[in-house]
C-alpha positions in Angstrom: 9.6 -21.9 17.7 12.7 -21.4 15.6 13.2 -18.0 13.9 14.4 -16.9 10.5 16.8 -14.1 9.9 15.3 -11.5 7.6 17.0 -8.5 5.9 15.0 -6.2 3.6 14.9 -2.6 2.7 11.9 -1.1 4.4 10.8 2.4 3.4 14.3 3.1 2.1 16.2 1.8 5.1 17.9 -1.6 5.5 16.3 -3.6 8.3 17.3 -6.9 9.9 15.2 -8.9 12.2 14.5 -12.4 13.4 10.9 -13.6 12.6 9.0 -16.7 13.4 8.2 -18.6 10.2 4.5 -18.0 10.6 4.7 -14.2 11.0 2.6 -12.4 8.5 4.1 -9.4 6.8 1.2 -7.2 8.1 2.0 -8.2 11.6 5.8 -7.7 11.2 5.1 -4.2 9.8 2.5 -3.2 12.4 3.7 -4.9 15.6 7.3 -5.4 14.8 8.1 -2.1 13.2 5.3 0.2 14.4 4.1 1.0 10.8 0.4 1.2 11.6 -0.6 2.8 8.3 -0.8 -0.7 7.0 -4.3 -1.6 8.2 -5.9 -5.0 9.0 -9.5 -4.9 7.8 -10.6 -8.5 7.3 -7.9 -11.1 8.0 -9.1 -13.0 4.9 -7.4 -11.0 2.1 -10.7 -9.6 0.8 -10.5 -5.9 1.7 -7.0 -4.6 0.5 -6.5 -2.4 3.5 -3.2 -4.1 4.1 -1.7 -3.5 0.7 2.0 -2.6 0.5 4.6 -2.6 -2.2 7.0 -5.5 -2.1 9.6 -5.8 -4.8 7.7 -3.0 -6.6 4.4 -4.9 -6.7 1.3 -4.3 -4.7 0.7 -7.2 -2.4 -1.8 -7.9 0.4 0.5 -8.1 3.4 -2.0 -10.3 5.3 -1.3 -13.1 2.7 2.5 -13.0 2.7 4.9 -14.2 5.3 7.4 -11.7 6.5 10.3 -14.0 5.6 9.2 -13.9 1.9 10.4 -10.3 1.7 14.0 -11.4 2.2 16.2 -9.1 0.1 13.2 -7.1 -1.2 12.3 -3.5 -1.0 9.1 -3.0 0.9 7.2 0.3 0.9 4.4 1.1 3.2 2.2 4.3 3.1 4.6 5.8 5.6 7.5 5.4 3.2 5.7 6.5 0.0 6.6 10.2 0.6 9.3 10.6 3.3 8.2 12.7 6.2 10.5 15.7 6.1 9.8 19.3 7.1 8.4 21.0 4.1 8.1 17.6 2.2 5.5 17.0 -0.3 3.0 14.2 -0.7 3.5 11.5 -3.3 1.6 12.5 -6.5 -1.0 9.8 -5.8 -1.5 10.9 -2.2 -1.9 14.5 -3.5 -4.4 13.3 -6.1 -6.5 11.5 -3.5 -6.6 14.7 -1.4 -7.4 16.9 -4.3 -10.1 14.7 -5.8 -11.7 13.7 -2.4 -10.8 10.1 -3.0 -11.2 9.3 0.7 -13.7 9.7 3.5 -12.8 7.8 6.7 -9.3 7.0 5.4 -9.2 3.4 6.6 -8.9 1.9 3.1 -6.8 4.8 1.8 -3.3 3.5 2.4 -4.1 0.2 0.5 -5.9 2.1 -2.3 -3.0 4.5 -2.7 -0.4 1.8 -2.9 -2.4 -0.3 -5.2 -2.9 2.8 -7.4 0.8 3.5 -7.4 1.5 0.0 -8.7 -1.3 0.3 -11.4 0.1 3.6 -12.8 3.6 2.2 -12.9 2.4 -0.7 -15.0 -0.2 1.2 -17.0 0.4 4.9 -17.2 -2.8 6.9 -17.7 -5.3 4.1 -17.0 -8.9 4.6 -18.2 -11.8 4.3 -15.8 -12.4 0.6 -16.6 -8.8 -0.3 -15.9 -8.8 1.5 -12.6 -12.1 -0.1 -11.5 -10.8 -3.5 -12.5 -7.5 -3.0 -10.7 -9.1 -1.9 -7.5 -11.6 -4.8 -7.3 -9.5 -6.2 -4.4 -9.7 -3.0 -2.4 -12.9 -2.4 -0.6 -14.1 1.1 0.5 -17.3 1.1 2.6 -17.7 4.9 2.6 -17.5 6.0 -1.1 -19.0 5.1 -4.3 -15.5 4.8 -5.9 -16.2 7.7 -8.3 -13.8 10.1 -6.7 -11.3 7.3 -6.0 -11.2 6.5 -9.8 -10.8 10.2 -10.6 -7.9 10.4 -8.0 -6.1 7.4 -9.5 -6.4 8.8 -13.0 -5.1 12.2 -11.9 -2.3 10.6 -9.9 -1.3 8.7 -13.0 -1.4 11.9 -15.1 -4.6 10.9 -16.9 -7.3 12.9 -15.2 -8.2 16.4 -14.2 
């Protein structure tokens, strides 16, 4: 199968690769780049575990071809807060920790990245806005109450 040259900024670093036209972004990230924080939960774009930021917008990486990210900046959970000695979590990650917005953690990367996009677009969202925004992200462990609180706190609108 022919390949397509791809150049993008991935977690702050320029990356070039050759990808097959049918390579999904989630597979490129997990298998091609070893970024396994992007989870595959359903393969049908229902669960949101694979959400990343592409071009500043949250996208389900199982519904996007890798070549569609040509020239874009893509951020995975690994790139949200650079891993440096003494580094700090991104405010949304810290809010999820502080407000117990996770249990098993499988959905957490997608939830956090979706939430980051939400608060960039709508600072200080109310509960209804958060719940509506996260409809495409499924958590099977929680009742979403603490996730909503975490998103609001991560956006500066909760305690």
